[in-house]
N, C-alpha and C positions, 0 to 999 in steps of 0.2 A: 054289837058291844058299844057302847060308847067308849070315845077317849078317857083313859082315866090313866093318871100317872103316879097311882099307889104301887101297881105291881112292875112298871117303870123302874121306879125306885128302889125297889125290892131287887132288883134285876142286876143294876148297874153299880151297887153298894158288894154286892158278890161280884160281879165279872171284875170289877178292882182286884180285890183279895185274892181271887186267883191269876190274874195276869200277871201281881206281884210275887206270888207263891215261883208261877213260871220261872220269872228271871232268875230270880233267886237262887231258884234249883240251875240255873245255865251257869249262872255266875259262880258260883259254887263260894265262894266267901262274901260277897257283897249282901245287906240286909238293909230293908226298907226303912225309912224312919217315917213316923206319921204327923201330920200338923192338923188338929183339927180346929176350924174356923167359922167363923161367923159373920154374918155381912149385916150390917146397921141397919139397910133397905129391908130387906128379909132373907132368910133361908141360910146359905152356908155351906161348908164342904169338908171333903177330907184331902188333902194333897201328901203322896208320900214319895219321898226321893232316897234313889240309893246313889252313893255318891262315892266314889272310889274303888270300886270294887274289882276284881280280878280281870274279868271280862267288859264291865260296862263302866266307862268312865264316870256316866252322870244317866240314869234313868228315871223318868218320873211318870207315877202314876196318878192321874187326879180325878177326883169324884165332885163335882158339884152340884147343889141343888138349890138355886138361888132364884126368888120370886121379888117383885115390885107392880107398885098401884100404877105405874103406864113410864115407858121407856121415852127414850131422848129423841128429839126429832128425828135427829144422825142416825138414829139406830131404826127406824123406820118411814125412811124417805122414800126406802124400793117395793116398802108392805104398806102402804097407808090404809089398810083394813083394819092393821092392829094398834092404829095411833089411838092415845088416851086410855087404850085396856090395861087392866090389869094382866101381868101374867107369870108364866113359872118357865124356868128352862134347867134341865136336869140335864147332865152328859159326864160321860168318863172317857180323858183324852192320855193317849201314850207318848212318852216319845222317849229315843232311847239313844245316845250318844254312846258307841262303840270305844273303848280302847286301841284294837286294833286297825287299822287302815282297811283293813280288806273284811273285814265285818262292817255290814253298812248300815247306814242310821237309819232308823222307822220311823214311823209316826202313824197313830191310829185314834181314832175318836167315834164314838157312837153317840146320836143324842136326841134330846126329847123338848120339842118348846108348843105349848100351849097359851092361850090367851083369853080373857073373858072371864065372865064373873062365876061363879060357884061351880058346882063338878059338872057341869054338861059344857067344855070351851066353845068357843063360837068358832075358835083357828087353832090346827094342830098340826103338828107333821114330825115326821122324822129325818134325821140324817147320818152320815158314817162313811167309813171308809177307810181303807189304810197305801201307804204309799211306802216305796223306796227307795232311801236315796243313798248310792253307793259312793266310795271313793275309785275303786276299781271296779270295773264291769266283768260279769262274771254270768256268761250266755244261760250257764244252768241254773243260777238262783234267778234268774229273772224269769225264766220259763215257771221255773216250779213255784212261785210267788203268785202268776197271774193263772197258774192252772188253781190254786188252792183259792184265790178269790174268786176263778167263774164256777169252783164247786159249791161255793158259801151261798150262790145267789141262784145257782141252775133248777132248784126245786120253787121257784117263785115267777118263772119267766124264762124263756128262753130269750127275747129282747136286755133283757137287765143287764147281763153282764156286759153286751158291746157298748150301752147306752151309759153305764158307772164307768167304764176304762178311758172314752172319750172325754167324759166329764171330769178324769182325775188329771188327763194330760192336758187339758185347756186350763185345767184351774192350779195347778203347780207347773205354771212356764212363768219368770221372771221376765214380765214384758222391759224393763230395763236392759235386761244382759241380752232378750233374744236366745234365750235359753231354757231347756227342760232343769227342772230341779233333781228328779231321778229318773226311775224307770219304772213311773207310773204304779200303777192298782187297782183302786175303784174309790167312786166319790160320789157320792149323794146326797142332794138336799132338798126341804119340803117337799118330802115323801108321803103321797098320804093317799094313792091312787089305790091300793087293796083293800083300806078299809085299815080300821084300828088292829084289830088281834089279826090278822094276817102280815101287816105291815110289823107289828111289835115283834111277830115271828121271823120275819127280815132280820130286824136288828140284830135278835138273838143269835142267828144265824152267823151273821156277820161279826159278830161282834165272839162268839165263841172259837168260831175258825181264827183269829189273829195269831194268838202266841204260838201254837202248833206249828202255822206256818212259818213265824219268823224262827224259833226256837229250833227249827231245821237247817236252815241257812245258816245260823249263827253256829253250830256244831259243826258243818263242815269248812268256813273258814275262822274259827278259832285259832285254832293249832297253827297260821300261817306264819312265817317269820318275817319281821318287817324291822328297817332301817329309820334313819334321821328323815331321807329322801321323802319318805313314804308317810310319816308324820307329818313333815313341812307340807304334803300334800294335801294331806286329811287338813288340816287347819285353816288351807286358803278355801275348801271344800266350804268348811261347816261357813266362812263368810256370806257363802250362796244361802245358806239355811238363813241365818240370820235375817240376810236382806229379804229375802220372800215373809216370814214371818212378822216384820215391822212395818213393813211397807203394804201386803197384800193379803196377809191370811186373814178372812173374814170373822175367825173365831176369837183372834187377839182383839180387831179392831172390834166386835162386838163386846167382848168383855171389857174393853178399856171404857169403851161408850156409855154401857150400864153401869159403870159405877162399879165395875168388880174388884175381887181383891187382887192388885196389881202382881205380889208375888208368885201366884199359884198360875196367872195368867201370863207369865214371863218364864214360869221353869220349861218350857220347852228351848230355851236358848241353851248353846252348849258352854260348859266352863270355861274352855281356852279356844283361842280362834285367832286370826291372822290375816291382816288384809297386807300383800303386798304390791305396791303401786306398779301398772303393765305387767305382772306376773302373766306368764302364759307357757303350758308346757313344750317340751322338744318334741317336735313332731318325728312324727312317728314312734313317741315313749307309750307305753301303757298307758301315762296320764291324758296323754291327748286323744287317746283309743275312746277313752270315759265320752267325751267332750265329740268324738266325728262319730262314733258308733252308738253310743247308750245311751246317750241323750237324747234321743231320736223319737220322737213316737212313731211304733211299730205295731205289729200284731206278732206278740212273741209269740203265741202259741200256733199260728198258723205257718209262721217261721219256723217253727220246732217239729213240725211234719214230716 
C-alpha cells in the first residue's frame, strides 16, 4: 500500500474527539471549546481548549491538516531532499496542565508528513510519542507510564521501546539547564521503516493507548491535598516547560517557520507560570527529590522488577 494521507486524516480527527471525551470525563466539570481555523497557504485545523476545569487548569487537544507549495529553507535545512516540494503535515497534539501539583503535566502527539506532488508522495514519515512531567515524583506513576508505552509498541518489534525511550530522554532535555524535563516516555520521528500500513498501525496503537495511561495516573493523584508551597513549586516547574517549548521543541519551531497559526502552536503553554531568580528547592525536600531522583534518565521498568 502506498502512503495515503486520507485514512490518517480520518483517524486523527477521531482521535482528537476521543481524547477530549476522556479528559472531560476525568475532569468532571470542564468542557472543551472548539475553534475551527483555516490557513491562507493551505489547510487548517481544529483547536480545542478546556480551561478552569475541576482537575485540569488548562488542556489543549489540537488537530491540524496543513499544506503548502514549499517549505522555507529554515524548515528544510536538515532535510534537503524535500526542499522546494509541496507538502502536507497532519497531526494531533495534546497538552494537559493540571490544577493539583501532584497530578503530572503530560504531552502527547502523533503526526504524519508527506512531500511531493499528487497521490504518491516522494517522502513520508510518521512521528509521535508521549512524555510525563511531574512536579512531585511517584515511582508507581513512572513505572505504570513506561509500562503502558512499552505495551503500545511491543507488537511492532522488541527493540522499538528501548529505542523510543532513549530518544525521549535525549529529546526532552533542557540543554541550558542541564536538566531533564520529566520522567520521559517515548519519542520517535521520521519513522517509515515498517512500510506505510504497518507504520500507520503503530501510530494508531500509540495514539489509542495515551488517554487510558494518563487517566490512570490522574485518577490516583487528583485527590491529594496541596497548599501554597506545592502550588508555587508547580508554577516554577512550569517555567521549565515554557523554556523547552520556546527554545527547543521541534514542533513549535516547525509550526512557526512554516507559517502556522501562532495561537494554536502556543496552546501548549501553561496559563500561569513564574520564574524566581535563584530559586532552588530545600535539600532533602520532596521538591529536591524530584530533581535528584526522578529527573534522571533511568530504566524504570528494570528498576521496578
